[in-house]
Every structure is written in C-alpha cells, then in structure tokens.
MIBAMAR-573144 format. One record per atom (N, C-alpha, C, CB): x, y, z; residue in one letter. Coordinates in steps of 0.02 Angstrom, whole numbers, plus 50000, padded with zeros to 5 digits. Glycine has a CB too. Layout:
residues N
XYZa/...
END
This chain:
residues 301
495604871446096x/495554879046089x/494834881146093x/495854881546022x/494754886846126x/494074889246134x/493744887246193x/493674887246082x/494114884646244x/493804882546309x/493724887846356x/494194877446342x/494054893746347x/494044899646392x/493344902946391x/494594904746371x/493084904046455x/492484908046464x/492744915546476x/492024905146528x/492374920046440x/492554927146443x/491894931346449x/492984929146378x/491964936746483x/491424941546488x/491584947946453x/491264942946559x/491164950746412x/491334956946377x/490804962246391x/491394955746300x/491004968146410x/490544974046414x/490644978646360x/490624977746476x/490934976346300x/491054980546244x/490394984046218x/491374976446191x/489794980546228x/489164982946203x/488984989746236x/488624977746216x/489264990846300x/489104996646341x/489615002246327x/489104994746418x/489505006146275x/489975011046262x/489785017546296x/490035011946190x/490305022246299x/490185028446337x/490355034246287x/490645028846407x/490015039846290x/490175045446251x/490775049146276x/489595049846249x/491235050046236x/491885053446253x/491995059446203x/492505048246248x/492305064746229x/492455070446183x/492935068246129x/492765076446221x/492895071946069x/493375070546020x/494095071146041x/493265074845967x/494515066346024x/495245066446043x/495365063946112x/495525073446037x/494875061546151x/494975058646216x/495465052646213x/494305056546246x/495935052146255x/496475047546253x/496285040546277x/497035050246295x/495725039646307x/495505033146329x/495295028746266x/494905033946379x/495585022646256x/495465019146198x/494835014546206x/496065015246179x/494275017746210x/493625014046216x/493495008646160x/493045019146214x/493775010346107x/493655005046045x/493974998746056x/493935007545975x/494474998346104x/494814991946107x/494434986046135x/495394992746144x/493894987546167x/493514982346196x/493114978546145x/493084985046247x/492794981946101x/492444978646044x/492914975245997x/492044983546005x/493514978345982x/494004975345942x/494284968845973x/494534980245929x/494384968746036x/494614962746072x/494084957346072x/494794964646145x/493464958946081x/492964953946080x/492914950646010x/492304956946100x/492924955345959x/492904952545887x/493464948345871x/492874958045836x/494094950345895x/494714946545878x/494674939945909x/495344949945901x/494444939045975x/494444932946006x/493954928145976x/494314933746073x/493364930645951x/492884926945918x/493144924345849x/492274931145910x/493434929345810x/493674927845745x/494264922445745x/493894934545712x/494664922745796x/495224918645795x/495094912045832x/495794922345823x/494454910945858x/494264905245891x/494564903745962x/494414899945848x/494804909745990x/495134908946059x/494544907946110x/495614915846081x/493994911646098x/493404910846138x/492834908946092x/493234917346178x/492544903246110x/491984900846067x/491344905246081x/491844893046080x/490914905946030x/490374910646038x/489924909046099x/489954910745976x/489824902846116x/489434901146171x/489774902446239x/489254894146164x/490394904046240x/490774905646296x/490944912846306x/491344901846295x/490694917246263x/490764924346266x/490124927046299x/490884927446195x/490134929946357x/489544931346396x/489464939046404x/489584927746465x/488834941046412x/488684948046424x/488604948646501x/488024950546385x/489014952346538x/489014952546611x/488324956046636x/489684956546639x/488134953546693x/487564956746729x/487804963046762x/487264951846783x/487374967546779x/487574973346818x/487774970746889x/486984978846821x/488304973646916x/488484972346983x/487914975147029x/489184975547000x/487674970747073x/487164973247120x/487464979247163x/486924967247167x/487054983947176x/487254990147211x/487534988547278x/486674995147218x/487254983447311x/487444981547380x/488174978947377x/486934975947410x/488384975847319x/489084973747311x/489514979247300x/489174969147257x/489314984447260x/489704990447245x/489884993547314x/489294995647196x/489374994247360x/489444996947426x/489894993247470x/488814997347457x/490044987147453x/490564983347495x/491274986447482x/490584975447476x/491384989847428x/492044993047413x/492045000147424x/492244991847344x/491465003647404x/491435010747397x/490975014147448x/491215012347328x/491195019747464x/490825024347513x/490135026247485x/491245031147527x/489615025847529x/488915026747509x/488815033447475x/488445026247570x/489195038547496x/489085045247467x/489375045447396x/489415050747513x/489925042347385x/490205041847318x/489755037947268x/490895038447321x/489485032247294x/489045028447253x/488395032347235x/488885022047287x/488165036247282x/487575040947273x/487735045947216x/487405044947342x/488335048947222x/488485054347172x/488545051247103x/489135058147191x/488865045447103x/488935041747037x/488235039847007x/489385035047046x/487825037347048x/487185034647021x/486725040547001x/486815030047076x/486755046047040x/486255051847026x/486565056846979x/486035055647094x/487235056246964x/487505061246916x/487655067746950x/487025062446859x/487795067547017x/487925074147052x/488675074747066x/487515074947120x/489115071347026x/489855072547037x/490055079447015x/490275067547000x/490375082847060x/490585089347039x/491145089046979x/490865093247103x/491205094846947x/491645094946889x/492355092946909x/491645101946857x/492575095246967x/493275093146987x/493345085446994x/493475096547057x/492825082147019x/492825075247025x/492835071846961x/492275073247063x/492495074146914x/492475071246846x/493165072246812x/491915074646802x/493475077946826x/494145078946798x/494635074046826x/494395085846811x/494625072646888x/495055067946919x/494955060646892x/494955068246993x/494285059246879x/494135052946855x/494385052146781x/493385051846861x/494335057746744x/494555057246676x/493975056346627x/495025051746670x/493385055646650x/492805054746610x/492255059846626x/492545047746619x/491905062046578x/491325065846592x/490745061246617x/491115069646531x/490345063246668x/489815058646695x/489285057746638x/489465061646765x/489035051946636x/488435050746590x/488105043846618x/488685050046505x/487475043246605x/487125036946624x/487465030946590x/486375037246603x/487735031746529x/488105026446500x/488705024246535x/488275028146437x/489075029246567x/489645027946606x/489455023746669x/489975034546626x/488935025346697x/488665021446755x/488565014046735x/487965024546780x/488175013746682x/487955007046659x/488605002546643x/487475007846593x/489015005846602x/489685002246587x/490065000246648x/490155006746544x/490135004746698x/490535003346752x/490234997346794x/490605009646793x/489534997046797x/489224991746832x/489284985046794x/488514993546844x/489244985546728x/489334979546686x/490034977046691x/489174980946615x/490534981246683x/491234979346685x/491434975946753x/491654985646672x/491174978746807x/491274976046872x/490904969146879x/491034981046923x/490324968946848x/489944962946847x/490334957046810x/489274964446813x/490704959146761x/491144954146721x/491694951446766x/491494957646657x/491994955446808x/492514953246854x/492194948946907x/492874959346886x/491634950446932x/491294945946983x/491114939346946x/490614949347014x/490864939446890x/490664932946857x/491284928946841x/490254934246791x/491794932146815x/492424928646800x/492754925846861x/492894933146765x/492704929446918x/492994926546979x/492624920547003x/493024931647033x/491904920647000x/491514915147021x/491644909246973x/490764917147023x/491674910446907x/491824904946861x/492504901646868x/491764907346793x/493014905946883x/493674903346894x/493724898546954x/494134909046903x/493314900147004x/493324895847064x/493074888647043x/492864898947122x/492664887946991x/492414881546968x/492844878746918x/491734882046942x/493094882946866x/493414880246809x/494184880746806x/493144883446751x/494414884746855x/495144885546860x/495434892146832x/495464879946825x/495174894446771x/495354900746741x/494724903846704x/495954899546691x/494664910246711x/494094914046672x/494364920946664x/493364914146712x/494044924546616x/494294930846599x/493744936346586x/494714930046540x/493874942146617x/493444947746599x/493784952146548x/493254951846660x/493464953446491x/493774957646439x/493694964946453x/493484956246373x/493784966646517x/493734973546541x/493994973246611x/492994976546538x/493864977846655x/494074977946726x/494794979446735x/493924971446758x/494994978446796x/495694980346816x/495724988146830x/496214978346758x/495144990946854x/495074997946866x/495334999346937x/494315000246857x/496004999346942x/496364998947010x/496515005547038x/497024995247005x/496335010947001x/496435017447034x/495825020447068x/496665022246985x/495305016247072x/494705018447105x/494755017047180x/494105015047076x/494625022647223x/494675022247295x/493985021547321x/495035028547326x/493925020947392x/493275020347421x/492865026447408x/493335019147493x/493185032247410x/492775038447409x/492755042047341x/493045043247459x/493185039647293x/493195042847227x/493555038447176x/493535049647232x/493445040347113x/493755037247058x/494285041947025x/493215035047007x/494825039046998x/495325042946961x/495665038946912x/495815045947006x/496025041946866x/496415038446813x/495995033646776x/497015034846841x/495395035746751x/494935031946707x/494675025846741x/495285029846644x/494675026046811x/494405020346851x/493825023146890x/494955017046899x/493215020446881x/492615022446914x/492505018346975x/492045022046868x/492485011646965x/492325006947023x/492895002247024x/491605002847015x/493105000247082x/493644995247092x/493374988447084x/493974995847161x/493344985747024x/493024979547011x/493344973547049x/493034978346937x/493994973547056x/494304967747090x/494124967647161x/495044967647083x/494124973247198x/493944973847271x/493204972047276x/494084981247301x/492794974547233x/492074973047235x/491974965547223x/491684977247181x/492324962147185x/492274955147171x/492524951147231x/492674953347109x/493084952947257x/493314949647318x/492824949447380x/493934953047339x/492524955447391x/492114956147446x/491414952547432x/492054963547461x/491204953147369x/490564949947353x/490614942347354x/490304952247285x/491174939847333x/491264932447334x/491364930047406x/491874930347290x/491654934047447x/491684932347518x/490964932647550x/492184937347556x/490594936947532x/489934937947562x/489494931847542x/489604944747538x/489664928947481x/489274923047458x/489564916347485x/489254922947381x/490134917147526x/490434910847548x/490874907447501x/489924906247566x/491074910647440x/491424907247393x/492184907547405x/491254909947330x/492424912247440x/493174912347455x/493244916347518x/493634915647394x/493854915147548x/494064918847604x/494694923247585x/494204913847663x/495194919747567x/495874923047548x/495924924347474x/496504918547570x/496194930147458x/496304931947387x/496974935147379x/495754936747362x/497244934347319x/497874937747301x/497744941847241x/498454932647287x/497994948047237x/497974952147178x/498684952447148x/497704959447195x/498744949947088x/499404950747050x/499284955946998x/499654943847016x/499514962147008x/499404967846967x/499994969346924x/499224973747008x/499984967446860x/500504968746815x/500304973746760x/500734962446786x/499834977946774x/499754984246743x/500394988446752x/499134987946772x/500614992846705x/501244996946715x/501135001846771x/501455001046649x/500525003346787x/500415008746842x/500205005246905x/499845014146821x/500475007546959x/500305004647026x/499565004747037x/500665008647083x/499294999547069x/498604999547088x/498505002847155x/498334992547090x/498535009447156x/498505012647220x/497835012547250x/498725019347215x/497275012247214x/496625011647243x/496515004847276x/496095012947191x/496704999647239x/496634993147266x/497044992347332x/496854987947214x/497644995047330x/498084994347388x/497774997747449x/498774997147373x/497485003647437x/497165007447488x/496555003947512x/497005014147464x/496155000847471x/495504997647492x/495664990947530x/495034996247427x/496244987847514x/496374981247546x/496894981547600x/496594976147495x/497154987847615x/497614989047670x/497334986447735x/497774996447676x/497684982547772x/497474980447836x/497024974247834x/497134985947870x/496904971647771x/496504965447761x/496964959447760x/496074965647694x/496994955847817x/497474950547821x/497334944647773x/497504947947891x/496744944647742x/496574939147696x/496614941247624x/495864936647712x/496944946647613x/497054949047543x/497774951347538x/496554955047523x/498074948347483x/498814950347474x/498884954047407x/499314943747476x/499134960147409x/499194964647351x/499914964647328x/498964971847368x/500004962347266x/500664962647234x/500644966647172x/500934955647219x/501014971847166x/501054975847103x/501764976647081x/500754982747112x/501874975447017x/502504976646982x/502394982046929x/502774969946950x/502714987946939x/502524993646899x/503144998246889x/501924997546932x/502975003346847x/503515008146836x/503605012646890x/503405012046778x/504195013746915x/504365017546974x/504165025146965x/505125016746989x/504335027446903x/504255034546890x/503615036546855x/504805036946850x/503155031246852x/502585032146815x/501985033946864x/502445025846773x/501425035846832x/500795037346869x/500605031046911x/500195039246817x/500295031446967x/500175037747007x/500855039747042x/499565036447065x/500895046147045x/501545048347074x/501595048247145x/501705054947055x/501035047847180x/501035046347254x/500775039147260x/500575051647296x/501255034547270x/501055027547272x/500745025647345x/501705022947255x/500355020547347x/500065018247407x/500345011247417x/499295018547404x/500675010147472x/501055003647481x/500574997947481x/501465003547546x/500764992747443x/500414986147447x/500804981447492x/500314982947375x/500614974947489x/500994970247530x/501654969047497x/500614963647540x/501694969247429x/502344968747396x/502324973447331x/502514960947376x/502774977947328x/502874982047267x/503554981047238x/502764989447281x/503544979647174x/504164978747138x/504164984647087x/504224971247103x/504644989647095x/504694995347053x/505204994446998x/504865001147092x/505024996446938x/505404995746877x/505645002246851x/505014992246825x/506255002346825x/506515008346797x/506265009146725x/507285008346799x/506175015246700x/506005016346631x/506455012446585x/506035023646615x/506135009446533x/506515005846482x/506654998646497x/507145009146471x/506414995946557x/506514989146575x/506254984346520x/506174987746642x/506674979546503x/506484975146444x/506304968046473x/507114974546387x/506194963546420x/505904957046440x/506294953146492x/505824952846380x/506934952346485x/507304947846525x/507304950346598x/508024947146499x/507454956546610x/507424959046681x/506724958846709x/507694966346687x/506234960546668x/505554960346691x/505334953146715x/505094962746635x/505484948146670x/505254941546680x/505634938546738x/505314937446618x/506304940446744x/506694937946797x/506464940546866x/507384939646786x/506234946446868x/506024949246933x/505354946546947x/506014957046933x/504944945346897x/504264942246910x/504334935046936x/503814942346844x/504754931246903x/504834924246917x/505144923746990x/505314920746860x/505554928647013x/505824928647078x/505274930347131x/506394933647081x/504794934647114x/504304936447163x/503714931947171x/504064942747150x/503464928547114x/502844925547117x/502774919747169x/502684923247050x/503274915147172x/503194909647222x/503104912147293x/503784905147221x/503484917447313x/503404920447381x/502724923447389x/503944925847394x/502454926747340x/501794929947344x/501294924547361x/501604933747278x/501284919347320x/500804914147323x/500874909947391x/500894909747260x/501474909447414x/501624905747477x/501344909547536x/502384904647485x/501504916347533x/501274920447590x/500494921747587x/501654927247590x/500234922647525x/499554924447517x/499094918147534x/499454926947444x/499314912347516x/498904906347521x/498154907447498x/498914904047594x/498104909947436x/497424912547416x/496984906547392x/497494918047356x/496304907647394x/495814903547366x/495744905447291x/495144904147405x/495944911647273x/495844914147208x/496344919447199x/495144916547197x/496604919847136x/497084925447113x/496694929647064x/497774922747077x/496724936147071x/496494940947022x/497084943646989x/496074946547052x/497114942246923x/497734944346886x/497584950146839x/498034938446845x/497874955846850x/497814961546809x/498334961646752x/497874967546850x/498134959746696x/498574958246636x/498644964546593x/498264952246591x/498864969646619x/498944976146580x/499324975546518x/499274981246620x/499084978346462x/499484978446399x/499994984046398x/499024979046339x/499974988246450x/500354994646446x/501134993846463x/500034999846496x/501384988046488x/502124987146486x/502434986046417x/502304981346528x/501974985746366x/502264984746297x/502694990446272x/501714983846247x/503154989246233x/503634994646210x/503314999446169x/504214991846172x/502694997946137x/502375003146091x/501865006946132x/502014999646026x/501855006146199x/501295009846236x/501485017146247x/501165006446308x/501005021646240x/501125028846248x/501215030946318x/500585032646219x/500905027146367x/500955029046435x/501395023946480x/500245029546461x/501685019046446x/501995013646483x/502725014746507x/501975007646443x/503125017446458x/503815018446475x/504265012346486x/503825022246531x/503995006446478x/504385000746482x/504494997746409x/504044995846529x/504894992546407x/505094990146337x/504954982446325x/505884991446326x/504364980346350x/504184973046336x/503944971746272x/503684970446381x/504124965946241x/503894963646175x/503254959846183x/504414959446141x/502934958746122x/502324954046124x/502514947846154x/502024952646055x/503084944546135x/503274938246159x/503384938646234x/503894935846122x/503754943746256x/503874944746332x/503254944746368x/504244951146348x/502734948346344x/502084948646379x/501714942146383x/501654953646347x/501804938146329x/501504931446330x/501874926746381x/501514928246258x/502504927446386x/502894923746435x/502724926346507x/503664924446418x/502574932746515x/502364935646576x/501684932246600x/502284943346566x/501184931646550x/500544928846567x/500624921146584x/500024929946507x/501074917646547x/501194910646562x/501504909746634x/501664907646509x/501944914246649x/502294913946715x/501784913946771x/502804920046724x/501314918946768x/500774919646817x/500374913146821x/500324925546798x/500144910946764x/499694904946763x/500054898746784x/499394903846692x/500684898046767x/501084892146790x/501184892346865x/501774891846755x/501344898246892x/501454898946963x/500844897047001x/501664905846982x/500244899146976x/499594897947011x/499474890447009x/498994902046979x/499564887646946x/499394880646936x/499844876246984x/499504878746859x/500454878046988x/500914874147035x/500654873347105x/501594877447040x/500314878347127x/500004878047198x/499284876747195x/500114884647237x/498944875247137x/498264873147131x/497784878747144x/498134867547175x/497944885347125x/497554890647141x/497194893047073x/497974896047176x/496524894547073x/496204896847012x/496384904447000x/495404895747017x/496324906646938x/496464913246917x/495934916446878x/497054913346880x/495694922446902x/495224926946867x/495664932346833x/494684930246918x/495684932946766x/496044938046728x/495634943746712x/496314935346668x/495884949946722x/495564955846698x/496074959846655x/495294960046758x/495864963946608x/496344966246559x/496734972646577x/495994967246494x/496414976646622x/496794982946646x/496924987246583x/497534980946684x/497504991046594x/497624996546543x/498004994646483x/497995002046573x/497994999146433x/498384998146371x/498235003846327x/498214991346336x/498775007946308x/498705013846273x/499215014346216x/498765019446319x/499205008846174x/499695008646120x/499635014146067x/499655002246088x/500195015946038x/500205020745983x/499725017845925x/500975021845957x/499705011245922x/499285008045876x/498745004145922x/499715003245826x/498105005145912x/497635001645956x/497634994445939x/496925004445950x/497884992745879x/497924985845860x/498454981945902x/498094985345786x/498984985545922x/499484982445964x/499244981146034x/500094986645966x/498834986046062x/498494984646127x/498044978646124x/498084990646148x/497654978346071x/497124972646066x/497554966246055x/496564973946000x/498094966146021x/498504960446014x/498774958046081x/499064961845968x/499054962346121x/499294960346187x/498734956846226x/499554966546227x/498124960046228x/497564957246268x/497354950746238x/496954962146272x/497334950246173x/497144943846141x/497614938346151x/497054944746069x/498284940146155x/498784934946169x/498694932946244x/499534937646155x/498484937246288x/498344935046357x/497804929346358x/498104941246400x/497244931146323x/496704925946316x/496954919446286x/496124928646272x/497394920146234x/497654914146199x/498054909846249x/498104916246137x/498484913146287x/498864909746339x/498424906346391x/499324914646372x/497924910346416x/497474907746463x/497104901546439x/496994913046480x/496874901846375x/496534896046349x/496974889946342x/496224897646284x/497614891046333x/498064885546323x/498194881646392x/498744888246292x/497974885046450x/498014881946512x/497424877746533x/498134886846559x/496914878146492x/496274874946507x/496264868046475x/495684879246482x/
END
C-alpha cells in the first residue's frame, strides 16, 4: 500500500464568489485523505509543474491562450466557462494540466499514475466551458507525442457528462480513440460524437452500468491499440451527486475503477487516471469516491 504516485494542485486555489457550485475544497480534502489513510505515501505525492505554454498551444487556439494568459476574456466567455478570470485561475489551470502530463509520463514507466485534478473535458480549442479551462488530457497526449513517448492513446471517459471538448479536439485523429459513457439527458445538451458513446438513462444503477462497461471495454482497447489510456474517473455517477442523475453506489464505482484497470492490464497497457467531476450533496461523498479510485489504483501496483 502507498505505491501509487499522485500529483496534486490543491495548493493552487482560486477565488470564487460566495455560493459558487464548483467544489474547489475537494482537492485539498482528497490530498489530505490519501495521505492520512496511507493510500499515497508522502514521498509519492507531487506538486505538478506548470504546463509549458508551447504544450498548451498543441491543444488550444493561440488567440484563446492569449486571452486566458492576459486576462482579456470577455464577460460572456467567463460566464460560459463558469469561473471569473483571475491570475490564480491561470496558475491553477496550468498546474492541473501539468499534473496530467506528469501522471501520463509516469504511467508509461510505472503502469499506473494519478492526477488528483484534471479531466477538464469540456474545454475546446477556442474556448472553455463547464468549469473546464484547458483540456488537460489532449494537452498531455500531444505533448507526450511531441516528446516521442507515445503514438496511440485511448480516452476512457467515465465522468457522467460527455467529454464534448475532448471529442471535438481529437476528431479525425486516427491515433486517438475517444470512449465516453455518460448520461444521455445530462449536460452537455449538444453532444459531440466520439469514436464510441454509450448513453445511459437517468437512474441507471450499478448492475446495468457495470454490464455495459464490461461489454464495451475489450472492444475499445482492441480497436484503439493504445500505448496509454487516460481514464477520467468522475465521481458524478454516484447516487448522491447533485448533477449526476445516475444511481451508482460507492461499491459500484470501485468496481467500475477495477474493471477499467483490469481491462488495461489484460492487454498490457498503462493507465493515467484523472479525477474529473464530482458534485455530491456532501463533499465528503465526492472525496470518498475519488479516494476509493486511488485505493483501487494502488491495489493494482
């Protein structure tokens, strides 16, 4: 226990208005829980470097990057993003993306690694939306390719919301396979087709969810033939999530995590895990789901 390497950008907080629905506190609570429970050893809990701007530009339009860095995003753009612009938001976004890049690089060597942030899959080339500033997974895929570390990648997106930005950014990329299993009637209301989308009805519970996932994963990995899987382990399919509309239990979500890692291990593919969304009525429930993902990941090392 405690073999898992993890990157945390919890130190990089952002100022949010009173009552803002984004659970920024979950990142520090998750870091503290993993350390307290010995799931991640202190020497394996890392502070991520900033993503180099040239790597950000591999995924994002130069004009968008410029507006973000300079703080010239119009009010309407900030509203779509869901965050007010601040220098702290820029710093956190660069650090969180840096954590995904670092976890991806480490997973290629160690088999599994985890960023305790990331999964910001609603960020498009030209704009951010849905609390997603930069698309960390696409940045990491393209940066690792540029460094000669990988060619083919698979994205297994099990956040309850479809990864529309990731799908758009990787559309037409024959060396990237995008798989998303999400709520059919949930945000985003205009979906962007990925290579495989499995849509779930409101109220879907453990057995149906896990059955459909187990059915899909072998084909995803066989077709993708990836050098690395990026796994978005959203906490928001949990039955207590305010934005999720599904009915998964804590145990069901741990079985989900194990299914993904078992499927990847069966074909010898490393996995970089990012935590994606979670909006539990109790923030403790969201943290527990994310901590359980780390617990399951550590058990595979």
